[in-house]
Each structure stands twice: as C-alpha cells, then as structure tokens.
C-alpha positions, -999 to 999 in steps of 0.1 A, spaced: 395 171 41 374 197 26 336 195 22 330 229 7 316 263 16 280 275 18 268 311 18 235 320 33 218 354 37 197 364 67 176 392 52 163 401 86 177 427 110 184 403 140 203 371 144 185 339 135 190 304 149 196 279 122 192 241 119 222 226 101 220 192 85 253 174 77 248 146 52 273 117 49 294 100 41 319 117 65 338 111 97 342 137 124 325 165 106 326 202 116 310 234 106 329 267 108 316 302 106 340 318 82 350 352 95 334 346 129 341 324 159 311 300 155 321 263 152 305 229 158 330 200 160 322 163 162 346 137 174 339 100 171 309 105 147 307 87 114 278 92 90 271 69 61 258 80 28 223 73 40 226 93 72 227 129 84 230 147 117 205 174 126 220 203 146 195 227 162 215 259 171 187 273 193 181 242 214 216 228 212 205 194 201 222 170 177 202 140 164 212 114 139 186 113 111 165 139 131 156 112 156 156 122 193 162 86 202 196 88 183 211 117 202 248 123 193 254 153 216 280 131 234 300 133 201 302 171 202 337 184 212 325 211 236 361 223 242 362 232 204 326 242 198 309 275 200 272 276 192 260 307 173 231 322 154 233 336 119 238 374 120 219 397 96 234 398 61 256 372 44 273 344 63 298 319 49 300 285 64 325 257 58 319 220 61 350 199 67 357 165 82 385 141 90 372 120 60 345 132 36 333 120 3 306 130 -22 276 133 -19 283 147 16 269 182 20 257 208 44 221 221 44 211 252 63 175 259 74 165 292 90 141 321 88 151 357 86 147 373 120 134 407 128 134 428 159 
C-alpha cells in the first residue's frame, strides 16, 4: 500500500543525517530513498493512529513514540535495510507499508550540513 512521497532539500554541501518519524496507523512501514539505495524496512511493527516510530539515521536507533524504553530495533529487517544520510540537494523519499491509512505520514527532520 502506498503512503506517499516526500521531497526534502539539503541546502548544505555535505550529507546530513536525518531523523525520520513515521506516524500511524500502519503495519510494516518502510522508507525508500527514491533514486538511491537507502531503505529502512520494518517487519512485525504496527503503529496505531496515536503512535509513531522515531528513526535516527546517525545513531541507528528506532524508538516507538521517541521513548528509548520502547526500542523497536528488533523490528528492523536488516537484510533489507540500508541506513543513509541525505545528500546535498533534493531527495525524494517514499513511505509505504503493508497496510497504511490516513492520517499516516512521514516527517523528516534534519539540518543542512556543510563541510
């Protein structure tokens, strides 16, 4: 099922680590870097409308509702996942899931990076 595409722009001149937030309701969400090989895939993860998963691309952490006591790293399909940083310029990201309903969404937080 589709969740939609998001375009972000890193105005810097160096790659920037992002924090992704996937808001439910959805089951087995994933984020794909369109035109690149970055991908985060969850298996066995269900988010209700009141929940989100916080994905820190720098520290490789995944917390339900941003709570370190609710670590869901064991739900990441490492065989199908490649962590990445946002390159300079525009990036398109796609949120999809086995099941997804409105108001599910993807939020991307980052700062432009400069070398």
